[in-house]
C-alpha positions as CSV (number, residue, x, y, z in Angstrom):
1,L,179.6,10.8,58.6
2,K,183.3,10.2,58.2
3,T,184.1,12.2,55.1
4,L,182.8,15.5,54.0
5,K,183.8,17.0,50.7
6,M,182.6,20.4,49.6
7,D,183.8,23.6,47.9
8,D,185.0,25.6,50.9
9,Q,185.5,28.7,48.9
10,F,182.3,30.3,50.3
11,L,182.6,29.0,53.8
12,P,183.0,31.7,56.5
13,A,186.6,31.9,57.8
14,E,185.9,30.0,61.0
15,H,184.0,27.3,59.1
16,R,186.8,27.0,56.5
17,A,189.5,26.5,59.2
18,A,187.5,23.7,60.8
19,Y,186.7,22.1,57.5
20,Q,190.3,22.3,56.2
21,S,191.7,20.8,59.4
22,G,189.3,17.9,59.0
23,N,187.7,18.7,62.3
24,L,184.0,18.0,61.6
25,E,183.2,18.1,65.3
26,A,184.3,21.7,65.4
27,L,182.3,22.5,62.2
28,R,179.0,21.2,63.5
29,P,178.4,23.8,66.2
30,L,179.4,26.6,63.9
31,M,176.9,25.4,61.3
32,R,174.2,24.9,64.0
33,A,174.8,28.5,65.3
34,E,174.5,29.9,61.8
35,R,171.2,28.0,61.3
36,A,169.9,29.2,64.7
37,A,170.6,32.8,63.7
38,R,168.7,32.4,60.5
39,Q,165.8,30.7,62.3
40,E,165.6,33.5,64.8
41,T,165.7,36.2,62.2
42,Y,163.2,34.6,59.8
43,G,161.0,33.4,62.6
44,A,160.6,37.0,63.7
45,L,159.0,37.8,60.3
46,G,155.8,35.9,61.4
47,D,153.8,33.5,59.4
48,A,151.9,36.1,57.4
49,E,155.0,37.9,56.3
50,Q,156.7,34.6,55.4
51,L,153.7,33.5,53.4
52,A,153.6,36.9,51.6
53,L,157.3,36.6,50.8
54,I,157.0,33.1,49.4
55,E,153.9,34.0,47.3
56,A,155.5,37.2,46.0
57,I,158.7,35.7,44.9
58,S,157.4,32.4,43.6
59,G,154.6,34.3,42.0
60,S,157.2,36.1,39.8
61,C,158.4,32.7,38.5
62,K,157.5,30.6,35.5
63,E,154.7,28.1,36.3
64,E,156.9,25.1,36.0
65,K,159.4,26.6,38.5
66,K,156.9,27.8,41.2
67,A,156.8,24.6,43.2
68,Q,160.6,24.3,43.3
69,V,161.1,28.0,44.3
70,N,158.3,27.7,46.9
71,T,160.2,24.7,48.5
72,M,163.5,26.5,48.3
73,L,162.0,29.6,50.0
74,R,160.5,27.5,52.8
75,S,163.9,25.9,53.4
76,I,165.5,29.3,53.6
77,L,162.9,30.6,56.0
78,A,163.2,27.5,58.1
79,G,166.9,28.4,58.5
80,D,168.0,25.3,56.5
81,S,169.6,27.1,53.6
82,G,171.4,30.3,52.8
83,S,171.1,30.0,49.0
84,L,168.5,31.2,46.6
85,N,168.6,29.8,43.0
86,L,166.3,31.4,40.5
87,D,168.0,30.1,37.4
88,E,165.7,30.5,34.3
89,S,162.9,31.1,36.7
90,L,161.6,34.7,36.4
91,V,158.8,35.6,34.1
92,I,159.3,39.4,34.0
93,D,162.3,41.7,34.0
94,V,162.6,43.0,37.5
95,P,159.5,41.8,39.5
96,P,158.6,44.2,42.2
97,S,158.3,41.2,44.5
98,L,162.1,40.8,44.4
99,E,162.2,43.7,46.8
100,R,161.3,41.1,49.4
101,L,164.7,39.6,48.9
102,G,165.9,42.3,51.2
103,R,164.0,40.5,54.0
104,L,166.3,37.5,53.5
105,M,169.2,39.2,55.2
106,H,171.0,35.9,55.9
107,L,171.3,34.8,52.3
108,R,174.8,33.9,51.4
109,A,174.2,33.2,47.7
110,I,171.8,34.5,45.1
111,M,171.8,32.9,41.7
112,L,169.8,34.7,39.0
113,P,171.4,33.4,35.8
114,N,169.6,33.0,32.5
115,N,166.8,35.4,33.2
116,E,165.8,38.6,31.4
117,L,167.0,41.1,34.0
118,T,167.8,44.4,32.5
119,R,168.6,46.0,35.8
120,L,169.4,45.0,39.3
121,P,167.5,46.9,42.0
122,D,169.4,48.9,44.6
123,Y,168.0,47.0,47.5
124,I,170.3,44.0,46.6
125,G,173.0,46.0,48.5
126,E,171.1,45.6,51.7
127,I,171.8,41.8,51.9
128,G,175.0,42.3,53.9
129,S,175.6,38.5,54.3
130,L,175.7,38.0,50.6
131,E,179.0,36.2,49.5
132,M,178.0,35.1,46.0
133,L,176.0,36.8,43.3
134,D,175.4,35.1,40.0
135,L,173.9,37.2,37.2
136,F,175.2,35.1,34.3
137,K,173.4,35.7,31.0
138,N,171.1,38.5,31.8
139,P,170.8,41.6,29.5
140,L,172.1,43.9,32.2
141,T,173.7,47.1,31.0
142,E,174.8,48.3,34.4
143,L,175.0,47.3,38.0
144,P,173.8,49.4,40.9
145,A,176.4,51.2,43.1
146,S,174.7,49.6,46.1
147,L,176.7,46.5,45.4
148,G,179.6,48.3,47.1
149,R,177.8,47.8,50.4
150,L,178.1,44.0,50.1
151,S,181.0,43.8,52.5
152,N,181.0,39.9,52.4
153,L,180.8,39.5,48.6
154,Q,183.5,37.1,47.4
155,F,182.3,36.0,44.0
156,L,180.5,38.0,41.3
157,Q,179.4,36.3,38.1
158,V,178.3,38.8,35.4
159,S,179.5,37.0,32.2
160,D,177.5,37.1,29.1
161,C,175.6,40.3,30.1
162,K,175.7,43.6,28.2
163,L,177.6,45.6,30.8
164,T,179.6,48.6,29.6
165,R,181.2,49.2,33.0
166,L,181.3,47.9,36.6
167,P,180.5,50.3,39.4
168,D,183.5,51.9,41.1
169,S,181.8,51.0,44.4
170,L,182.8,47.4,44.0
171,A,186.2,48.6,45.3
172,N,184.5,48.7,48.7
173,C,184.0,44.9,48.6
174,R,187.2,44.0,50.3
175,K,186.5,40.3,50.3
176,L,185.7,40.1,46.6
177,R,188.1,37.6,45.1
178,T,186.5,36.5,41.8
179,V,184.7,38.6,39.2
180,Q,183.8,36.8,36.1
181,I,183.1,39.4,33.4
182,N,183.6,37.6,30.0
183,D,181.4,38.4,27.0
184,N,180.3,41.9,28.0
185,Q,180.6,45.3,26.3
186,L,183.0,46.9,28.7
187,T,184.3,50.3,27.5
188,E,186.5,50.9,30.5
189,F,188.2,48.5,32.9
190,P,187.8,49.3,36.6
191,E,190.9,50.3,38.4
192,F,190.2,48.2,41.4
193,L,190.5,44.9,39.5
């Protein structure tokens, strides 16, 4: 590979420096180490827990999305990916099975756009590695204060929801650089923005 082009916005700082300098040889071991950490953590879950996690999350999805979600979850659990995309996938509002997302502690991006989520569970704040959270076009009226525990969060997409306010705890997200909040029903604008 001679040329690598990607959006470096969500790369960890050490990865971004290597990428921006064009030093792919320095980037490879960093990415291998990150993958190894994911493999070690998810491997410790055991086969039964991994299968239960896959079945629970994919079981909350529309029939036509189940195979795709199943494959994506297997890739995450193998350490190959740090992103979960459930765009237009969920069949119910807040499936209890989403609690299992907390077991995916190395997720860097969760995309849940175009679903019917009316609330986001508190345990989302337990995924400390999360850098990107996309909740576009969900009928959310509020976000949990636990989002303030996402110390690595850089990007929050909540456009086209029904939010009346953002939690003050988001001020604790020191790495947060982008909050997309168009087309909501905000009655007050947060001071931290």
